[in-house]
NURO-197662 format. One line per 4 residues: number of its first residue (from 1); their letters; for each residue x, y, z of C-alpha. Coordinates in steps of 0.25 Angstrom, whole numbers. Layout:
REM NURO-197662
NUM = A = X:Y:Z  ...
REM end
This chain:
REM NURO-197662
1 = MSNM = -64:-29:-11  -60:-15:-18  -62:-6:-6  -54:-15:4
5 = YCHK = -41:-8:1  -48:6:0  -49:18:10  -41:10:20
9 = LALV = -28:12:28  -22:-2:25  -8:-5:32  -2:-17:24
13 = DLEL = 9:-25:20  16:-21:7  14:-35:2  -1:-35:5
17 = WSIL = -3:-22:-2  4:-26:-14  -6:-39:-14  -18:-29:-13
21 = IERI = -12:-20:-24  -11:-32:-33  -26:-35:-30  -30:-20:-33
25 = QSEH = -23:-21:-47  -29:-33:-50  -44:-30:-46  -45:-16:-51
29 = GLRY = -42:-7:-63  -32:2:-67  -33:13:-56  -31:3:-45
33 = IIGA = -19:-3:-52  -13:12:-52  -17:14:-38  -11:1:-35
37 = ARLQ = 1:3:-42  4:16:-34  2:9:-21  11:-2:-25
41 = RRLT = 22:8:-28  21:14:-15  21:0:-8  33:-3:-16
45 = EAAN = 40:9:-12  36:8:3  42:-7:2  55:-2:-4
49 = ARHS = 56:8:8  55:-3:17  41:0:22  33:-12:25
53 = RVHI = 20:-7:27  12:5:20  -2:12:23  -10:12:11
57 = IPHS = -22:22:11  -30:21:-2  -38:34:-5  -45:29:-17
61 = LSGE = -49:15:-21  -37:14:-33  -27:18:-23  -23:29:-32
65 = TSRT = -22:39:-22  -18:30:-10  -6:35:0  3:25:6
69 = RLEE = 10:29:19  22:21:24  24:14:37  39:10:40
73 = TQAS = 40:-3:48  53:-7:54  57:-21:50  66:-23:64
77 = GAES = 53:-19:73  62:-9:81  60:4:85  65:15:77
81 = SP = 76:25:83  72:39:83
REM end
């Protein structure tokens, strides 16, 4: 199960990723908790910026060197103006 979230590009809802982070923290040691805490902070910042989805790209099992890319979504579903 530990490799399920490794080396994959995942597009997940913030809520689902938060659940996964909690599981990482409960099943693994300190380095996983540190990496998960960093990701949780980035997800919180994304949610505060009104982004509803994030791309998580883990580069190590612990997530310590993970990058996040934010994908802005439109609540109304209307096309944006130039």
